[in-house]
C-alpha positions in Angstrom: 90.8 46.7 -3.3 90.0 50.4 -2.5 90.0 51.3 1.2 90.7 55.0 0.8 87.6 57.1 0.5 86.8 58.5 -3.0 89.8 56.7 -4.6 89.6 57.2 -8.4 90.9 54.7 -10.9 91.7 57.6 -13.3 94.4 58.7 -10.8 95.8 55.2 -10.6 97.0 55.5 -14.1 99.7 57.9 -12.9 102.0 55.0 -12.0 105.6 56.1 -12.4 108.7 54.4 -13.9 109.9 51.5 -11.9 113.2 50.0 -10.8 113.6 46.4 -11.9 116.3 44.3 -10.3 118.0 41.5 -12.2 116.1 38.4 -11.1 117.2 34.8 -10.9 114.8 33.4 -13.4 115.1 30.2 -15.4 114.5 29.9 -19.2 111.0 29.1 -20.4 110.3 25.5 -21.1 110.4 24.2 -24.6 107.6 22.1 -25.9 106.4 20.7 -29.2 105.1 23.5 -31.4 101.6 23.4 -32.5 101.2 22.9 -36.3 100.9 26.3 -38.0 102.7 28.3 -35.3 105.5 30.7 -36.4 107.1 33.9 -35.2 110.0 36.1 -36.4 111.6 39.1 -34.8 113.1 42.1 -36.5 115.5 44.3 -34.6 117.2 47.7 -34.9 119.0 50.0 -32.5 119.0 53.8 -32.3 121.9 53.7 -29.8 124.8 52.4 -31.8 127.8 53.3 -29.6 129.9 50.7 -27.8 129.0 52.6 -24.7 125.7 54.5 -24.2 123.6 56.1 -21.6 120.9 53.5 -22.4 120.5 50.5 -24.7 117.7 50.9 -27.3 116.6 47.6 -28.7 113.6 48.2 -31.0 111.5 45.3 -32.3 108.8 44.2 -34.6 107.3 40.7 -34.1 105.7 39.0 -37.1 103.3 36.1 -37.1 104.8 33.8 -39.8 102.4 30.9 -39.1 99.0 30.1 -40.4 97.0 30.6 -37.1 96.1 33.8 -35.2 98.5 34.5 -32.3 97.5 36.0 -28.9 100.2 38.5 -28.1 99.7 37.9 -24.4 101.3 34.5 -25.0 104.4 35.9 -26.8 107.8 36.6 -25.1 110.9 38.0 -26.6 114.3 37.9 -24.9 117.2 40.2 -25.5 120.5 38.9 -24.0 123.2 41.1 -22.5 126.1 41.2 -20.1 125.6 43.1 -16.9 128.0 46.0 -16.3 128.7 44.7 -12.8 127.6 41.9 -10.6 125.3 44.2 -8.6 123.9 46.2 -11.4 120.2 46.7 -11.7 118.3 48.0 -14.6 115.1 49.9 -15.5 112.9 49.2 -18.6 111.0 51.9 -20.5 108.9 52.0 -23.7 109.2 55.2 -25.6 106.6 54.4 -28.3 104.8 51.3 -29.6 102.1 50.8 -32.3 100.4 48.4 -29.9 100.6 51.0 -27.1 103.3 51.2 -24.4 100.7 50.3 -21.7 100.4 46.9 -23.5 104.2 46.2 -23.6 106.0 44.8 -20.5 109.7 44.4 -19.7 111.3 42.4 -16.9 114.9 41.3 -16.3 116.3 37.9 -15.6 119.6 36.1 -14.9 120.8 33.3 -17.1 121.4 29.9 -15.5 124.6 29.5 -17.5 126.4 32.8 -18.0 128.6 33.3 -21.0 131.2 35.8 -22.0 128.6 37.9 -23.7 125.4 37.3 -21.6 124.5 36.8 -18.0 121.2 38.7 -18.0 118.2 39.1 -20.3 115.4 41.6 -20.9 112.1 39.8 -21.5 109.5 41.7 -23.5 105.9 40.6 -23.0 102.4 41.8 -23.8 99.2 42.4 -21.9 95.8 41.1 -23.2 95.2 44.7 -24.4 97.8 44.2 -27.2 95.3 41.9 -28.9 96.2 39.4 -31.6 98.3 39.0 -34.7 96.7 37.5 -37.8 98.9 35.3 -40.1 101.3 37.6 -41.9 100.7 40.6 -39.5 103.3 42.2 -37.3 103.2 44.3 -34.1 104.6 47.4 -35.8 107.3 49.5 -34.2 108.2 49.0 -30.6 110.8 51.6 -29.5 112.2 50.2 -26.2 115.1 51.1 -24.0 116.8 50.1 -20.8 119.4 51.6 -18.6 121.3 51.2 -15.3 119.2 52.4 -12.3 122.2 54.6 -11.4 122.2 56.1 -14.9 125.9 55.2 -15.3 126.9 54.5 -18.9 126.6 50.9 -20.0 128.9 48.9 -22.2 127.0 47.4 -25.2 130.0 46.1 -27.1 130.0 42.8 -25.2 126.2 42.2 -25.3 125.1 39.0 -27.1 122.0 40.5 -28.7 123.5 44.0 -29.5 124.1 44.8 -33.2 125.8 48.2 -33.7 125.3 48.1 -37.5 121.5 47.3 -37.2 120.2 50.8 -37.8 117.3 49.5 -39.9 114.9 46.7 -39.1 116.0 43.3 -40.2 115.6 39.7 -39.0 117.8 39.1 -35.9 118.4 35.6 -34.6 120.3 36.8 -31.5 116.9 37.4 -29.8 114.5 34.6 -29.1 110.7 34.6 -29.4 108.5 32.1 -27.6 104.8 31.4 -27.9 103.2 29.8 -24.9 106.6 28.5 -23.7 107.6 27.1 -27.1 110.7 28.7 -28.8 109.8 29.6 -32.4 112.6 32.1 -33.2 116.2 32.8 -32.5 119.1 31.2 -30.7 119.9 31.8 -27.0 123.5 32.1 -25.7 125.1 28.7 -25.5 123.8 26.5 -22.6 120.7 28.7 -22.1 118.2 27.2 -24.4 114.8 26.6 -22.9 114.7 23.6 -20.6 112.2 21.0 -19.7 108.8 22.0 -18.3 108.7 22.7 -14.6 108.5 19.8 -12.3 105.9 19.3 -9.6 106.6 21.6 -6.7 107.8 20.2 -3.4 104.9 18.7 -1.4 106.3 20.2 1.9 105.5 23.9 1.1 103.4 25.6 3.8 99.9 25.9 2.4 96.5 27.4 3.0 93.7 25.6 1.2 90.0 26.3 1.8 87.1 24.7 -0.2 84.6 26.9 1.7 82.7 23.9 3.0 80.6 25.8 5.7 77.0 26.0 6.7 76.6 29.7 7.2 78.6 32.9 7.9 78.4 32.2 11.6 79.4 28.6 11.4 82.1 28.2 14.2 84.4 26.7 11.6 84.6 30.0 9.7 86.4 31.8 12.5 88.2 28.6 13.6 89.8 28.5 10.2 90.9 32.0 10.4 88.3 34.0 8.6 86.2 37.1 9.5 83.0 37.9 7.7 82.8 41.7 7.8 80.1 43.6 9.7 82.0 46.7 10.6 81.3 50.0 8.9 83.6 52.1 6.7 84.9 52.0 3.1 85.3 51.2 0.4 82.0 51.9 -1.2 79.2 54.5 -1.2 78.7 56.7 1.8 76.2 55.2 4.3 76.5 51.6 3.0 76.8 48.8 5.5 78.5 45.4 5.4 76.0 42.5 5.7 77.6 39.3 7.1 74.4 37.3 6.6 74.7 37.9 2.8 77.9 35.7 2.7 76.3 32.3 2.3 77.5 28.8 1.4 75.9 26.0 -0.6 76.7 22.7 -2.2 76.1 22.2 -5.9 76.7 18.8 -7.5 78.8 17.8 -4.5 81.0 20.9 -4.7 80.8 23.6 -1.9 80.7 27.3 -3.0 80.7 30.6 -1.2 78.4 33.4 -2.4 78.8 37.1 -1.7 75.6 39.0 -2.4 75.6 42.8 -2.5 72.4 44.9 -3.0 71.0 48.4 -3.2 67.8 50.3 -3.8 69.7 53.4 -5.0 70.6 55.0 -1.6 73.6 54.6 0.7 71.4 53.5 3.5 69.9 50.7 1.4 73.2 49.5 0.1 74.5 46.2 1.6 78.0 45.1 0.7 79.9 41.8 1.5 83.5 40.9 2.5 85.4 38.0 4.0 89.0 38.3 5.1 91.6 36.3 6.9 92.3 37.4 10.4 96.0 36.9 10.1 98.3 38.9 8.0 100.8 36.2 7.3 100.9 35.8 3.5 103.7 37.3 1.4 105.7 35.7 -1.4 104.5 32.6 -3.1 101.4 31.6 -5.1 97.8 32.8 -4.6 94.9 31.2 -6.4 91.1 31.2 -6.4 88.3 30.1 -8.7 85.9 32.9 -8.9 82.6 33.5 -10.8 82.1 37.1 -11.9 78.6 38.1 -12.9 77.7 40.8 -15.4 74.0 40.8 -14.7 72.2 41.2 -11.3 70.4 38.2 -9.7 67.3 40.4 -9.7 66.4 44.0 -10.4 67.7 46.5 -13.0 71.3 46.3 -14.1 73.9 49.1 -14.4 75.5 49.7 -10.9 79.2 50.5 -10.7 80.1 47.3 -8.9 83.5 45.8 -8.0 84.0 42.0 -7.6 87.4 41.1 -6.2 90.1 38.7 -5.0 93.1 40.4 -3.4 95.8 40.5 -0.8 96.5 43.6 1.4 98.1 45.0 4.5 97.4 48.3 6.3 98.6 51.7 5.2 100.5 52.9 8.4 100.8 56.5 7.1 100.1 58.4 3.9 102.7 57.3 1.3 104.2 54.7 3.6 106.6 52.6 1.6 105.8 49.3 3.4 102.2 49.2 2.1 101.3 46.3 -0.2 98.2 45.3 -2.1 97.6 43.0 -5.1 94.2 43.0 -6.7 92.0 41.2 -9.2 89.1 43.6 -9.6 86.2 43.2 -12.1 83.9 46.0 -12.9 80.9 44.5 -14.8 79.3 47.9 -15.6 82.4 50.1 -15.6 83.3 52.8 -13.1 86.4 54.8 -12.3 85.8 56.6 -15.6 85.3 53.4 -17.6 81.9 53.0 -19.4 81.8 49.2 -19.8 83.2 45.8 -18.6 86.8 46.0 -17.4 89.1 43.8 -15.3 92.1 45.3 -13.5 95.1 43.6 -11.9 96.9 46.1 -9.8 100.1 46.0 -7.7 100.4 48.8 -5.1 103.5 50.4 -3.7 101.7 53.1 -1.7 99.1 55.9 -1.8 97.7 58.9 0.1 94.0 59.7 0.2 94.0 63.5 0.4 95.2 64.9 -1.9 95.0 61.6 -3.9 98.4 60.2 -5.0 98.7 56.6 -6.2 101.9 54.6 -6.8 101.0 51.4 -8.6 101.3 49.3 -11.7 98.2 47.9 -13.3 97.1 45.8 -16.3 93.6 46.1 -17.8 91.3 43.8 -19.8 88.5 45.7 -21.5 86.0 42.9 -22.1 83.4 40.8 -20.3 84.7 38.3 -17.8 81.3 37.0 -17.0 81.4 33.4 -15.6 83.9 31.2 -13.8 87.6 32.1 -14.0 90.8 30.6 -12.5 92.8 33.5 -11.0 96.5 33.0 -10.1 98.9 35.5 -8.6 102.6 34.7 -8.0 105.1 36.8 -6.1 108.8 36.0 -6.0 111.8 38.2 -5.4 111.8 39.8 -8.8 108.2 40.3 -10.1 104.5 39.9 -9.6 102.5 37.9 -12.2 98.8 37.6 -12.7 97.2 34.7 -14.7 93.6 34.3 -15.8 92.5 30.9 -17.0 96.0 29.7 -17.4 97.2 32.6 -19.5 99.6 35.3 -18.3 97.6 38.5 -18.0 100.1 40.9 -16.5 103.7 41.1 -15.1 104.5 43.8 -12.6 107.9 45.0 -11.5 110.1 44.5 -8.5 109.4 48.1 -7.3 106.0 46.8 -6.1 107.1 43.7 -4.2 105.7 43.4 -0.7 107.7 44.5 2.4 105.3 43.0 5.0 102.9 40.1 5.1 99.2 40.5 4.1 95.7 39.1 4.5 93.7 37.4 1.8 90.3 38.9 1.0 87.2 38.6 -1.2 84.6 41.4 -1.4 81.9 42.9 -3.5 81.0 46.6 -3.3 79.6 49.6 -5.1 81.8 52.4 -6.2 79.0 54.9 -6.4 75.3 55.1 -7.3 75.8 56.9 -10.6 75.6 53.9 -12.8 72.0 53.1 -12.0 69.8 55.7 -10.4 66.6 53.6 -10.0 65.2 53.1 -6.5 64.1 49.5 -7.5 65.9 46.9 -5.4 68.6 44.9 -7.1 71.3 42.5 -6.0 74.5 41.0 -7.5 76.4 37.8 -6.8 80.1 36.9 -6.7 80.9 33.2 -6.1 84.1 31.6 -4.9 84.9 27.9 -5.3 88.2 27.7 -3.4 91.3 29.6 -2.3 94.9 28.4 -2.2 98.1 30.0 -1.0 101.5 28.2 -1.2 104.2 30.0 0.8 107.4 30.9 -1.1 106.7 28.7 -4.1 105.9 29.9 -7.6 103.5 27.5 -9.1 102.3 27.4 -12.7 98.5 27.5 -13.3 98.8 23.8 -14.2 100.5 23.0 -10.9 97.8 25.0 -9.0 95.1 22.9 -10.7 96.9 19.7 -9.8 97.3 20.7 -6.2 93.6 21.6 -5.8 92.6 18.3 -7.5 94.9 16.4 -5.0 93.2 18.1 -2.0 89.7 17.2 -3.4 90.7 13.7 -4.3 91.9 13.2 -0.7 88.6 14.7 0.7 90.5 17.6 2.3 88.3 20.7 2.5 90.7 22.8 4.7 94.3 23.0 5.5 96.5 25.8 6.9 100.1 25.1 7.6 101.3 28.7 6.9 103.1 29.9 10.1 102.1 33.1 11.8 104.4 36.0 10.9 
């Protein structure tokens, strides 16, 4: 969500290197492999010393199966022993055929430490990395990690390290998983992937809203903690207003939906934007989910406006570059904008920014394709990372440097970046629809668990619940 005037997405790409703390994560679940699936991993190192300023595990991942693999569903783990109990590490990508922007690295702690491993570096891929056809590989990925203090690290006792591996070769001391199924390698003893996650505790504080309202001014809207925006100001084009009456509710086939309609006739004064936001800033770690319908085409009038359709959490920027600012966005641009010329979806985790001169500190993941239609959006925040899922698939993992320091509100809005995409003075309008929103405090749910929880609410006839305590 962009509240600063004239904020440019091009500047957002200046996100800097980030600190990643070792996180208490469990191994991925093992499940039966689909017929035809297969992966192998080749490894080499360019830092062969027993001690080094940084470890340099380089990889190639090959599809050894008979079906095409989505790289966004692939995870590699490199296992190592921390140099001290309190050590934290940073990940970096020096070069990759698939593009460093499409390669992610996060750190985790093993459930059953051994003499050669108590941590792991997990390598993942964004949707921008694309696919691997049968027999294809990723090409070179020149990766590295180092202590956040830049103290030398000891590699000689690291499970996955191979001092003699100066050329690429198959390496079974790293593991590779596809959609949670281990297809390559052997983890340190006692740390093989375990059973799938169980259902989360039923006692977690939760906000669930099925948006079963009659109109924007239905008393239940405010009673349930929402405000439909009518105040002026950004984001959006100069002179635009926020139209609460364009936030409407309807029932389709027994299911209640919220619709945000935004419109323009090519001038700031004719531009009407829409937003709904929780009054309380009381949401922090845990799971956020919503089912949202993005629309590429206008409901009427000519197409082409630089439009943003969103689901996000945010708190206030108390001062330029304040380090307690937090914001986590799903933002879909059906006609481009921020320097993009066509459909693009961003997930962005913000540490801070200043408006003038523009400085942005964030991490983002991009999907350059159409997302027209209904999508299940899930965001999880724990003490180690931020993860974004779209339709059950991991879309992006962002690092611990961007974790929230203060609670936030939950928001949906639809607004125009500028009027440069379509210069016509013919009236046009765009819709964004929302089926439900869910937040579970301090619990990380899988997309499957989110769906089960929503189904349980609907089966019980519950259209609203808020047990999340005020901050």
